[in-house]
DOMAR-716966 format. One line per 10 residues: number of its first residue (from 1); for each residue x, y, z of N, C-alpha, C. Coordinates in pm, 1 decimal. Each point is the difference from the previous one (the first is absolute). Layout:
BEGIN
NUM> X Y Z X Y Z X Y Z  ...
REM end
This chain:
BEGIN
1> 1603.3 3466.2 -2504.5 -127.6 64.3 36.9 -45.2 -50.3 136.3  -26.7 91.7 92.1 -41.4 -38.2 135.5 -139.0 -62.6 -4.3  -22.0 -104.5 82.5 -132.5 -63.2 3.0 -105.5 97.8 49.4  -120.8 -15.6 -52.8 -108.3 90.7 36.8 -46.5 -27.8 141.8  -31.5 105.2 73.5 -54.8 -14.2 134.3 -148.7 -31.4 -10.9  -48.4 -98.9 74.3 -142.2 -34.0 -10.0 -89.0 116.4 42.8  -116.2 5.3 -59.0 -102.4 95.9 43.3 -53.8 -47.7 134.3  -6.1 87.8 99.4 -53.2 -34.7 131.5 -144.3 48.1 8.9  -89.8 -92.9 29.9 -141.9 32.9 15.5 -43.2 -35.8 141.9  -64.0 94.5 66.2 -47.4 -20.6 137.0 -151.5 -20.4 2.6
11> -71.0 75.4 -81.9 -146.2 -2.0 0.7 -53.2 -118.2 -79.9  -94.5 -74.1 59.0 -50.5 -119.9 -66.9 -81.7 33.6 -124.9  -66.6 114.3 -2.1 -75.9 37.5 -119.1 92.6 33.0 -116.4  112.0 64.4 31.8 99.5 26.4 -104.2 59.6 -130.5 -51.3  19.5 -96.9 91.6 54.3 -129.7 -40.1 -96.4 -69.2 -96.3  -128.3 4.6 31.7 -101.3 -60.1 -89.1 1.9 65.3 -137.7  8.3 132.6 -1.4 0.0 71.1 -128.7 120.0 -41.3 -84.6  115.9 -14.0 65.0 120.3 -39.3 -73.6 -17.1 -140.0 -58.7  -48.5 -93.2 81.6 -17.0 -137.1 -47.2 -101.1 -6.5 -115.1  -107.4 75.6 12.4 -100.8 -1.7 -106.7 55.0 57.9 -129.7
21> 85.6 100.2 11.7 59.6 57.0 -120.9 94.5 -99.8 -65.8  73.5 -77.8 81.1 87.6 -102.7 -55.7 -81.1 -111.4 -65.7  -108.0 -38.3 64.4 -84.6 -107.0 -54.2 -65.3 45.3 -130.7  -36.0 128.6 -8.1 -59.8 52.9 -123.4 98.3 -5.6 -115.4  130.1 0.8 31.6 103.3 -11.2 -103.5 35.4 -145.0 -30.7  -70.3 -93.7 66.8 24.7 -141.2 -24.9 120.7 -56.6 70.8  48.9 69.4 100.8 121.2 -44.3 70.2 -33.9 -101.2 109.4  88.3 -96.9 18.2 -12.4 -99.4 106.5 64.6 57.0 125.5  -76.3 1.1 111.0 44.7 63.6 123.8 44.4 -106.3 100.1  121.3 16.0 53.9 50.7 -87.6 104.3 8.1 72.3 132.6
31> -25.1 -72.2 108.9 5.8 56.7 135.5 89.1 -86.8 87.6  87.0 65.9 75.6 79.4 -68.1 102.3 -31.0 67.2 133.6  -82.9 -62.6 84.8 -30.9 59.9 130.6 116.4 -20.9 97.6  42.3 105.7 68.5 106.3 -9.9 100.4 -34.5 86.6 120.7  75.7 -21.7 107.2 -8.8 88.4 116.8 125.3 86.9 10.9  75.0 8.9 -110.8 115.9 88.0 -0.6 123.4 -61.3 62.0  100.9 86.1 23.8 134.1 -41.2 44.5 50.1 -110.4 -93.2  3.8 33.9 -127.5 21.1 -97.7 -105.5 141.6 -57.5 1.7  8.4 -128.0 -35.2 129.1 -67.4 -16.1 -1.1 -71.3 -134.6  105.7 -75.3 -28.5 11.8 -64.3 -130.6 -113.2 -99.3 -26.2
41> -55.7 -57.6 107.1 -114.1 -88.5 -18.6 -117.5 73.4 -61.5  -30.9 118.5 54.3 -108.2 80.3 -57.8 31.0 36.9 -144.6  124.7 39.4 -24.0 35.9 45.2 -135.0 -10.3 -113.7 -100.7  23.3 -122.8 45.9 -15.8 -114.0 -91.1 -147.2 -18.7 -37.3  -91.5 28.9 93.4 -143.1 -6.2 -30.8 -37.4 106.1 -103.6  57.8 118.8 17.6 -26.8 109.3 -92.8 53.4 -34.6 -139.4  119.9 -57.7 -4.6 58.3 -38.0 -128.8 -86.9 -104.5 -70.0  -56.3 -92.8 78.0 -86.7 -101.1 -59.9 -126.5 64.1 -56.3  -58.5 93.1 75.6 -118.2 71.3 -49.7 33.9 79.2 -125.7  117.1 61.9 -0.5 43.2 79.5 -115.2 11.4 -85.2 -125.6
51> 45.9 -124.5 17.5 18.6 -88.4 -115.4 -132.8 -48.8 -58.1  -107.4 11.9 77.2 -128.4 -55.6 -40.9 -104.1 105.9 -35.0  28.6 126.0 31.6 -101.1 105.4 -12.3 54.1 120.2 -76.2  -91.8 81.2 -47.7 39.0 124.2 -68.8 34.0 110.6 98.6  -76.5 7.7 108.7 24.4 102.1 103.1 -5.3 -67.8 136.6  77.1 52.8 95.3 11.2 -62.4 131.4 -26.3 102.3 110.1  -84.7 -40.2 93.5 -28.3 79.1 120.0 56.0 -75.8 120.1  75.4 69.1 84.9 45.0 -56.2 127.2 -71.2 76.3 110.5  -76.0 -70.9 81.7 -63.7 67.0 113.5 90.6 -11.3 122.2  10.3 108.4 73.6 74.9 3.3 125.4 -96.5 46.8 108.1
61> -39.0 -92.5 84.1 -98.4 30.1 103.5 19.9 -95.5 116.7  38.0 52.1 114.6 11.0 -81.3 121.5 -141.1 -14.8 55.0  -49.4 -121.0 -5.1 -141.0 -29.0 25.7 -25.1 -25.3 148.9  -55.1 97.0 72.7 -21.5 -19.8 143.8 -93.4 -116.1 31.4  -90.8 -31.8 -91.4 -102.3 -100.2 30.6 54.3 -142.1 5.8  126.1 -21.4 -38.9 55.1 -134.7 10.0 91.0 -15.7 121.6  10.3 104.7 82.6 80.9 -6.5 121.3 -89.7 -6.8 122.6  30.8 -93.3 89.6 -66.5 -2.7 130.6 63.2 106.4 89.4  -68.0 40.4 109.8 55.0 103.3 88.6 138.1 -33.8 55.5  31.0 -129.3 11.7 128.9 -40.1 57.5 109.9 -13.0 -104.8
71> -31.7 25.3 -127.9 97.4 -22.2 -106.3 73.1 128.4 -36.6  86.6 -9.4 -103.0 103.9 99.8 -20.7 -35.9 111.7 -97.7  -126.9 43.6 -2.2 -37.1 108.6 -90.5 81.9 126.1 24.7  15.2 37.8 126.7 68.9 125.1 33.2 146.5 -2.3 -41.1  59.7 -119.0 -5.4 142.6 -9.4 -32.0 25.0 -53.4 -141.0  -107.8 -17.9 -78.1 19.6 -51.7 -134.9 81.7 101.1 -79.8  110.2 -43.6 -62.7 92.9 95.6 -63.5 -62.5 69.0 -120.2  43.2 123.5 -23.0 -56.2 79.9 -108.6 107.2 90.2 -59.6  1.7 11.2 -131.9 92.4 89.9 -70.4 -58.6 28.8 -137.2  -103.4 83.5 -4.5 -73.5 20.4 -124.8 89.3 57.5 -109.5
81> 77.0 103.7 30.5 85.6 60.8 -102.9 101.0 -101.2 -52.2  54.7 -80.4 92.2 93.7 -104.5 -41.8 -67.6 -104.5 -86.4  -125.9 -32.2 31.8 -75.4 -97.8 -78.9 -18.8 48.4 -143.5  -39.5 125.8 -14.8 -21.6 55.0 -134.2 129.9 -2.5 -79.7  109.2 30.9 66.3 130.6 -2.7 -67.4 35.3 -141.2 -45.0  -26.2 -99.3 87.2 30.0 -138.6 -36.5 -81.8 -45.2 -120.3  -124.1 45.3 -8.5 -86.6 -42.7 -109.9 50.1 48.8 -134.8  76.5 109.2 -0.2 54.8 48.6 -127.7 107.9 -93.1 -52.5  51.1 -90.6 82.6 105.7 -91.1 -43.9 -54.7 -122.7 -72.7  -130.3 -22.1 6.1 -60.1 -115.3 -66.8 0.3 25.2 -151.1
91> 55.8 -92.8 -78.8 -0.2 18.6 -145.3 -141.6 23.8 -52.5  -15.0 105.8 -75.9 -133.1 35.6 -50.4 -74.4 94.0 91.2  44.0 6.9 126.5 -57.1 94.6 93.6 -138.7 -35.1 51.5  -51.4 87.4 83.1 -134.0 -10.5 58.1 -76.9 124.5 -40.6  -124.7 -17.7 -38.6 -77.5 113.6 -48.5 -60.3 81.8 113.2  -55.1 -69.8 100.8 -66.6 70.7 110.2 34.0 -65.8 132.2  24.9 82.9 100.4 1.9 -45.3 139.0 -128.1 51.3 64.2  -85.6 -92.2 40.0 -124.9 36.2 67.6 26.9 -3.0 149.6  -10.0 117.5 62.7 39.8 14.8 141.0 -115.3 63.4 79.5  -109.4 -74.3 17.4 -114.3 56.6 73.4 32.5 15.4 148.0
101> -60.1 99.0 62.0 25.6 23.5 142.0 -90.5 -83.5 89.7  -119.7 -33.2 -47.0 -91.0 -77.6 82.0 -100.3 -72.5 -88.8  8.0 -132.3 0.4 -94.1 -77.8 -80.4 -112.6 -59.2 83.2  12.6 8.7 132.5 -106.9 -54.3 84.9 -20.3 95.8 116.6  -116.5 61.2 4.2 -29.8 105.6 97.2 -65.1 -60.7 124.8  80.8 -19.2 103.8 -50.8 -59.3 124.3 -80.4 100.4 81.9  40.9 125.7 -6.0 -49.8 99.4 96.2 -109.3 89.5 -56.3  -38.7 -21.4 -123.5 -103.3 84.4 -56.3 47.5 140.7 -27.5  125.8 13.0 -47.9 54.0 132.7 -27.9 -74.2 69.0 -113.4  -54.5 -78.6 -92.6 -70.2 59.7 -114.2 -143.3 -53.0 -8.4
111> -65.2 -6.1 114.8 -135.4 -54.5 6.7 0.5 -125.8 84.5  -103.7 -82.3 -9.3 -3.0 -123.4 78.0 121.4 -87.5 -30.4  60.2 -56.0 101.6 118.7 -82.4 -18.7 -29.5 -124.8 -81.4  104.6 -54.7 -61.1 -15.9 -122.2 -78.8 -25.9 -120.1 91.7  -80.1 -93.7 -47.2 -27.4 -118.1 81.4 -15.4 -126.8 -84.3  34.4 7.0 -127.7 -10.8 -116.5 -88.8 134.9 -69.4 -11.5  -3.9 -132.8 3.8 122.2 -78.9 -8.2 -16.0 -111.1 -102.4  112.1 -42.4 -57.3 3.0 -113.9 -91.3 72.1 -114.7 69.8  -62.1 -116.9 2.8 59.7 -117.8 64.7 11.0 -114.1 -100.8  106.9 -75.0 9.3 14.4 -126.2 -73.2 7.2 -106.0 108.5
121> -114.7 -55.8 35.4 -20.0 -60.5 131.1 88.1 -121.1 29.1  14.3 -92.3 -94.4 76.1 -121.1 30.0 150.1 21.4 -14.9  40.4 65.7 -107.7 143.6 16.1 -24.3 66.8 89.2 104.0  -75.7 87.5 65.6 62.2 87.4 99.3 20.5 -69.1 134.9  -52.8 -121.2 13.7 21.6 -76.4 122.9 134.9 -70.0 -7.8  60.7 -25.0 114.0 128.0 -69.2 3.4 115.6 89.2 -39.8  121.9 -55.2 8.9 123.1 71.3 -31.8 -0.6 137.8 68.0  18.7 107.3 -76.6 4.0 133.3 61.4 -133.8 38.6 62.1  -108.9 -60.9 -46.6 -130.6 33.2 54.5 -17.9 -38.9 144.7  77.7 -97.1 48.6 -11.3 -40.2 140.0 46.2 109.0 94.4
131> 117.2 56.3 -27.3 55.8 100.5 91.1 -37.5 142.7 -40.5  -51.5 17.3 -123.2 -37.7 133.8 -47.2 -143.3 -7.6 -54.9  -98.8 -15.8 87.5 -136.9 -29.8 -45.3 -66.5 110.4 -80.6  45.1 126.5 10.0 -62.4 106.7 -78.7 80.8 34.5 -125.1  115.8 -61.3 -15.3 94.4 39.0 -104.5 -60.5 -10.5 -139.6  -51.4 -117.7 -34.2 -44.6 -21.4 -137.6 -130.0 72.2 -31.0  -80.2 27.7 102.1 -117.3 84.7 -21.6 44.7 138.2 -47.8  102.4 52.8 65.4 53.0 130.3 -39.3 63.2 -2.1 -137.3  75.9 -106.3 -29.8 64.1 -11.2 -131.1 -104.4 -9.1 -110.4  -95.8 -92.1 14.5 -99.0 -21.2 -105.2 -83.4 125.2 -24.6
141> -33.7 70.7 106.5 -83.1 119.6 -15.4 74.9 110.6 -73.0  124.0 25.2 40.0 75.6 108.3 -63.5 40.3 -36.3 -142.6  32.6 -126.8 -26.1 30.4 -39.5 -137.8 -125.6 13.7 -87.5  -116.1 -33.0 54.6 -125.0 22.2 -73.0 -15.2 146.6 -38.2  27.6 87.6 95.4 -10.5 143.2 -26.6 101.4 44.0 -106.0  122.3 -52.8 8.2 101.0 33.1 -100.6 -43.5 -46.7 -138.6  -55.6 -120.9 -7.9 -47.8 -49.7 -128.7 -113.1 86.8 -53.4  -89.4 43.7 87.1 -111.2 84.7 -43.7 47.2 137.7 -46.2  104.6 51.3 62.8 48.7 134.8 -32.9 92.4 -3.0 -121.8  98.6 -91.3 1.5 99.7 -3.2 -107.5 -53.3 -72.4 -123.5
151> -88.8 -96.6 20.3 -60.7 -77.1 -108.6 106.0 -66.1 -88.4  89.6 -80.6 60.2 106.6 -60.7 -79.7 -49.1 -122.8 -76.8  73.4 -35.1 -103.9 -23.5 -126.4 -70.0 77.6 -112.8 66.6  109.9 35.2 63.8 91.0 -98.5 58.5 59.4 57.2 127.4  17.8 -85.0 101.4 64.3 41.8 124.7 104.0 -105.0 38.3  114.0 45.8 50.0 108.7 -90.2 36.6 19.3 3.1 151.3  -0.9 -120.0 60.8 23.8 -16.3 143.1 116.8 -97.1 18.2  77.4 21.4 105.3 111.7 -89.2 27.5 -45.3 -126.7 70.6  60.8 -112.0 -36.5 -33.9 -126.4 64.2 58.5 -12.8 140.2  84.9 93.1 42.0 47.1 -7.8 138.4 -119.1 4.6 94.9
161> -96.5 84.7 -31.3 -126.5 3.2 73.1 -95.9 -96.9 -69.0  28.7 -129.4 15.8 -67.6 -102.5 -79.5 -149.4 -3.7 26.8  -37.3 4.2 126.3 -141.6 -4.2 35.3 -72.4 122.4 -54.9  63.3 116.5 9.8 -59.6 122.3 -53.4 -23.2 -12.4 -150.2  99.3 -51.2 -72.6 -12.2 -16.9 -144.7 -118.8 -88.7 -34.4  -12.9 -114.4 69.1 -110.3 -91.5 -28.4 -135.0 61.9 37.2  -3.3 76.6 108.2 -124.2 66.1 41.2 -44.9 100.4 -105.4  93.3 79.2 -51.2 -35.9 98.5 -102.2 -46.2 -70.4 -127.3  66.5 -108.1 -38.9 -45.2 -76.4 -116.0 -143.7 -49.4 18.5  -28.5 -53.8 118.3 -134.5 -53.4 25.6 -103.3 112.8 3.8
171> 35.3 111.2 60.3 -91.1 113.8 6.4 -34.2 49.3 -140.1  100.9 9.3 -85.7 -21.0 45.5 -137.2 -93.1 -95.9 -74.2  21.2 -129.8 19.7 -87.2 -98.8 -63.2 -143.2 11.1 50.8  -15.0 6.2 132.7 -132.5 -2.2 60.1 -81.2 125.7 -30.3  66.7 115.0 -5.8 -70.6 127.3 -18.1 2.4 48.7 -144.2  50.8 -84.7 -91.6 -2.0 31.0 -144.1 74.4 128.3 -34.8  113.3 23.2 64.6 85.2 110.4 -41.9 66.6 -37.2 -132.5  1.7 90.0 -96.7 67.2 -28.8 -127.2 150.5 26.7 10.5  63.4 -60.9 99.5 141.1 23.4 27.9 72.6 -134.5 1.8  108.8 -9.7 -73.9 84.4 -118.7 6.2 102.6 19.9 110.0
181> 4.4 -91.7 96.5 90.8 11.9 114.1 120.0 -91.6 -22.0  117.1 60.3 -6.8 124.8 -71.7 -23.8 74.2 -16.7 132.7  53.3 -119.2 23.4 83.9 -24.3 116.3 146.0 -3.8 -41.3  81.7 89.5 55.7 141.9 7.6 -34.2 82.9 -74.5 105.2  105.3 -66.1 -43.6 81.5 -81.5 88.5 66.3 84.5 109.3  33.9 -65.9 109.7 64.5 67.1 113.1 136.3 53.0 -43.0  26.6 125.9 30.6 130.5 59.1 -26.8 83.2 -6.3 127.7  124.0 -46.0 -13.6 83.9 -22.7 117.4 129.8 80.4 -7.3  52.0 28.3 120.2 134.2 56.0 7.7 99.5 -106.1 -46.8  125.7 40.6 -21.0 101.2 -94.8 -47.3 17.5 -118.5 93.8
191> -25.3 21.8 130.2 17.5 -108.3 96.9 -127.6 -82.1 20.0  -105.5 30.7 -74.8 -122.0 -79.9 4.0 -113.2 58.3 81.7  24.1 104.4 79.1 -107.6 59.7 79.8 -103.2 62.9 -92.7  -127.3 -32.6 22.3 -106.6 59.0 -80.5 -4.4 150.7 23.1  -4.2 77.0 -108.8 -3.6 145.6 14.2 -129.8 43.3 65.0  11.4 91.8 94.4 -115.3 52.0 72.8 32.8 138.8 52.1  -99.6 86.7 0.3 20.2 134.0 56.1 33.9 -6.8 148.5  -41.1 -108.0 66.0 25.3 -13.4 143.8 143.1 -43.9 31.1  74.2 -45.4 -101.0 136.8 -44.8 25.5 86.6 110.7 58.4  -36.5 125.2 -27.6 78.8 112.9 49.3 1.1 5.5 152.4
201> -99.9 -61.4 64.4 -8.6 2.2 146.3 81.3 -111.7 66.5  57.9 -90.3 -80.0 80.1 -109.3 56.3 139.0 51.2 36.4  49.3 -39.9 115.8 139.4 27.1 32.3 87.0 -91.0 -86.0  130.2 29.9 -15.5 87.2 -89.0 -78.0 -4.1 -143.9 50.0  -4.6 -18.7 132.2 -4.3 -135.3 56.0 -133.0 -67.3 -32.3  -111.2 72.5 13.1 -131.3 -56.8 -30.0 -11.5 -34.6 -147.8  57.7 85.8 -83.3 -7.3 -25.6 -143.6 73.5 -129.1 -35.7  114.0 -20.2 61.5 76.4 -123.0 -25.0 -79.3 -121.8 45.0  -64.4 9.2 115.0 -80.1 -111.7 50.5 -121.1 -26.3 -88.5  -54.3 107.3 -58.5 -120.3 -13.6 -82.4 26.0 -79.9 -128.0
211> 124.2 -15.3 -38.5 32.6 -81.3 -117.8 -42.6 -145.2 19.1  -23.3 -38.8 125.0 -41.2 -137.2 28.4 -134.3 -33.0 -64.8  -82.9 100.6 -26.5 -131.1 -26.8 -60.7 18.1 -57.6 -139.8  69.4 74.8 -86.3 17.5 -46.5 -136.6 82.9 -128.0 -6.5  103.2 -8.9 83.5 84.5 -119.4 -1.6 -80.8 -124.4 36.0  -84.5 11.9 101.8 -78.6 -116.9 42.2 -106.4 -35.4 -103.7  -57.6 101.5 -67.2 -97.8 -27.2 -104.3 65.1 -69.5 -120.5  120.8 41.7 -33.7 71.6 -65.5 -109.6 29.3 -146.2 33.4  36.6 -25.7 125.0 25.3 -139.1 40.8 -128.9 -82.1 -7.0  -111.5 60.7 39.7 -128.3 -70.2 -5.9 -37.5 -31.9 -145.1
221> 21.8 95.3 -89.7 -30.7 -22.7 -140.9 86.2 -112.5 -56.6  128.2 0.5 37.4 91.0 -104.9 -45.4 -42.9 -136.4 53.3  -39.2 -3.7 128.6 -44.4 -126.1 60.0 -125.2 -52.3 -69.3  -92.6 90.7 -35.1 -121.7 -41.0 -69.1 32.6 -56.4 -137.5  94.4 62.3 -68.4 41.3 -50.9 -130.6 62.9 -138.7 11.5  64.7 -24.6 113.5 64.6 -129.6 22.3 -98.1 -106.1 50.7  -127.3 39.7 16.1 -100.6 -99.3 34.4 -64.3 13.8 136.5  41.7 99.0 79.4 -62.8 20.0 130.8 -131.9 74.5 -20.5  -111.4 -69.3 20.4 -130.9 61.1 -24.3 -78.8 20.0 128.8  58.7 -38.2 113.1 -66.0 16.3 129.6 14.6 144.9 45.5
231> -109.4 73.8 -3.1 5.3 143.4 28.7 39.4 28.7 144.0  -40.9 -85.9 93.0 34.5 23.5 140.3 150.6 -5.1 19.6  65.9 -94.2 -64.0 145.7 -10.0 11.8 68.9 120.7 -63.1  -50.2 44.3 -113.6 57.2 117.8 -64.6 -21.0 124.7 85.4  -119.1 13.6 55.9 -30.7 115.0 86.9 91.0 1.7 121.4  12.6 -114.6 65.9 81.3 -5.9 122.2 144.3 39.0 -27.4  52.8 -41.3 -115.1 138.8 33.4 -33.7 16.6 150.6 -19.6  -96.3 63.3 -66.8 7.3 144.3 -23.2 -15.2 76.8 131.6  -96.0 -41.5 81.1 -21.0 65.8 129.0 124.6 -10.3 87.3  59.5 -117.6 3.3 119.4 -19.8 81.2 114.1 89.1 -47.2
241> 17.8 9.0 -130.7 107.9 80.8 -55.8 -16.3 147.7 34.7  -123.1 49.9 -11.6 -23.8 142.9 26.0 10.8 30.9 149.0  -54.0 -85.8 83.0 8.2 23.8 144.7 143.5 -13.8 49.2  76.4 -91.5 -56.6 141.1 -12.9 37.1 77.8 127.0 -32.7  -44.6 70.7 -104.6 66.5 124.8 -39.2 -47.2 119.6 82.7  -97.3 -21.6 88.3 -47.8 108.4 84.7 -130.5 61.8 -43.9  -66.3 -59.4 -100.3 -127.9 52.8 -45.5 -115.1 -54.8 81.4  -111.7 73.1 1.2 -123.1 -44.9 63.9 -103.1 -25.7 -108.3  -47.2 -122.0 -7.6 -91.1 -39.5 -106.1 -140.7 55.1 24.6  -55.2 66.1 -99.8 -142.5 32.6 -0.4 -74.8 -118.0 -61.2
251> 41.3 -39.8 -120.1 -54.1 -122.5 -60.0 100.9 -56.8 -99.1  -10.6 -128.4 -24.2 75.3 -68.6 -104.2 -93.4 -108.9 -52.4  -56.5 21.4 -118.0 -103.3 -89.3 -50.1 24.2 -34.4 -146.3  -32.7 -122.2 -35.4 1.2 -42.9 -139.5 -144.8 -9.2 -45.7  -34.6 76.6 -102.6 -138.9 10.7 -42.8 -10.8 -16.5 -151.2  -119.2 -34.8 -44.5 -29.8 -8.6 -142.6 18.5 138.6 -63.4  61.2 4.5 -117.3 29.9 128.8 -62.1 -125.4 79.5 -36.4  -109.6 -65.7 -28.1 -119.9 70.8 -43.3 -93.5 35.5 115.0  -37.3 -98.9 81.1 -99.3 27.0 104.3 61.1 27.7 136.2  131.2 -11.5 11.2 75.7 30.0 123.0 -40.4 -88.1 117.9
261> -58.7 -116.4 -27.9 -33.6 -92.1 107.0 122.0 -86.3 34.5  15.1 -29.8 130.2 113.4 -79.2 45.2 -3.0 -138.6 -63.1  118.1 -51.8 -28.9 11.1 -135.7 -52.5 90.7 -81.1 92.5  -27.5 -128.6 8.8 80.6 -88.2 83.8 106.6 -72.9 -80.8  -32.3 -32.9 -124.4 94.6 -65.9 -89.6 4.9 79.0 -130.2  118.4 19.4 -53.8 13.7 73.4 -125.0 -36.4 -91.4 -115.9  -109.7 34.3 -67.0 -46.5 -77.9 -115.0 -11.4 85.3 -125.4  11.7 130.8 15.9 -11.4 92.8 -112.5 67.2 130.6 36.7  -23.0 106.1 -77.3 64.6 129.2 27.4 -39.1 57.3 136.7  99.8 27.1 81.8 -21.7 59.5 131.9 91.8 120.2 15.4
271> -22.1 74.8 106.0 89.1 110.2 34.4 26.0 -6.3 149.7  126.8 12.2 36.4 41.6 -2.3 139.8 10.0 145.9 44.7  -91.3 42.3 86.3 -8.4 139.5 44.7 49.1 12.8 143.8  80.6 102.0 24.4 58.9 21.8 132.1 -14.0 146.1 39.1  -32.2 23.4 125.9 10.8 132.5 61.2 74.6 -17.0 130.9  100.2 84.6 22.8 81.7 -11.8 121.0 46.2 137.9 44.0  16.6 12.4 130.4 49.4 124.8 59.7 149.4 -10.8 25.9  70.3 104.9 -36.6 139.3 16.6 39.7 8.8 136.7 66.0  21.2 -1.4 131.3 -12.1 123.9 75.8 -143.6 47.7 -6.4  -20.3 124.6 -40.7 -134.2 57.2 -8.4 -55.2 -1.3 -142.2
281> 69.0 -70.8 -88.6 -37.3 1.6 -141.5 -60.3 -134.1 -40.2  -119.2 6.6 -56.3 -66.8 -120.0 -48.8 25.5 -12.9 -149.5  58.9 -112.1 -39.8 33.8 -24.7 -139.1 -83.7 -114.8 -54.1  -37.7 9.1 -128.0 -69.0 -109.8 -65.3 80.2 -43.3 -121.3  -14.3 -127.5 -34.8 67.0 -54.5 -116.7 -74.3 -126.8 -39.6  28.4 -49.6 -118.6 -63.2 -124.5 -43.3 82.7 -64.2 -108.8  -30.8 -126.0 -26.8 68.0 -75.7 -104.2 -102.3 -91.0 -67.0  -19.9 18.9 -128.9 -88.3 -90.8 -72.9 70.4 -132.6 -24.2  -73.5 -107.9 17.6 51.2 -133.5 -26.8 -94.9 -63.5 -100.9  46.9 -18.1 -122.2 -85.3 -46.0 -110.3 29.8 -146.5 -32.5
REM end
């Protein structure tokens, strides 16, 4: 029997009606927010939601509000029909693909333009927030809108975007959303490269060089297990490894897993977060050290 094709919903009012009908039947609703161009990492998030919920919604929306004018919105890869086809391969399937055309009206196309934003003020500082100062404002605002429209009981986010995951968790706590936010482990290619929609823009040579990120993080984790707790020494080793491979460091920081504040000595659970450029592609990765 061929897997069922998900129902595609574009209109937010129709999405609300569907969710309310599911809730009236007592069903637990799961949401996996994505920007499309799905890979196995995304599908693993969907599978996790499927295992925990009665019905699953996958949103596909490239969010303009998280891109600065100099960033890669215009070239962000897209394959909606391919995405829907991939979702049919997830055991148990996906019930709805929510594919809104515009969740934030900048230009006042349907009346006065939107001007409300959601901020998570401390957690959005540092790491990606340094070089992408509007990014998390855009993420938090659109995820808020998705939660209000889809009304899920549970949402799954990948830990590859570690800061984003923690920001959404904090936002949900602070604003009393009745949503459980799950963090799913980083999904990697066979050679260790963290899966990302942006990997498609890497040349074969750049992709090979980009393996230095995961390799250096693994060495740092091993060194910490062997007793090296000096974060500066661990950072310098990772930076040297990536730059030797031809990468340009955006940041390499060891931070507390909960509050994302920098630490000088490892005394408890931390996460080593890295962002680096290879050619024109900015990659992020991280490694939890417990």
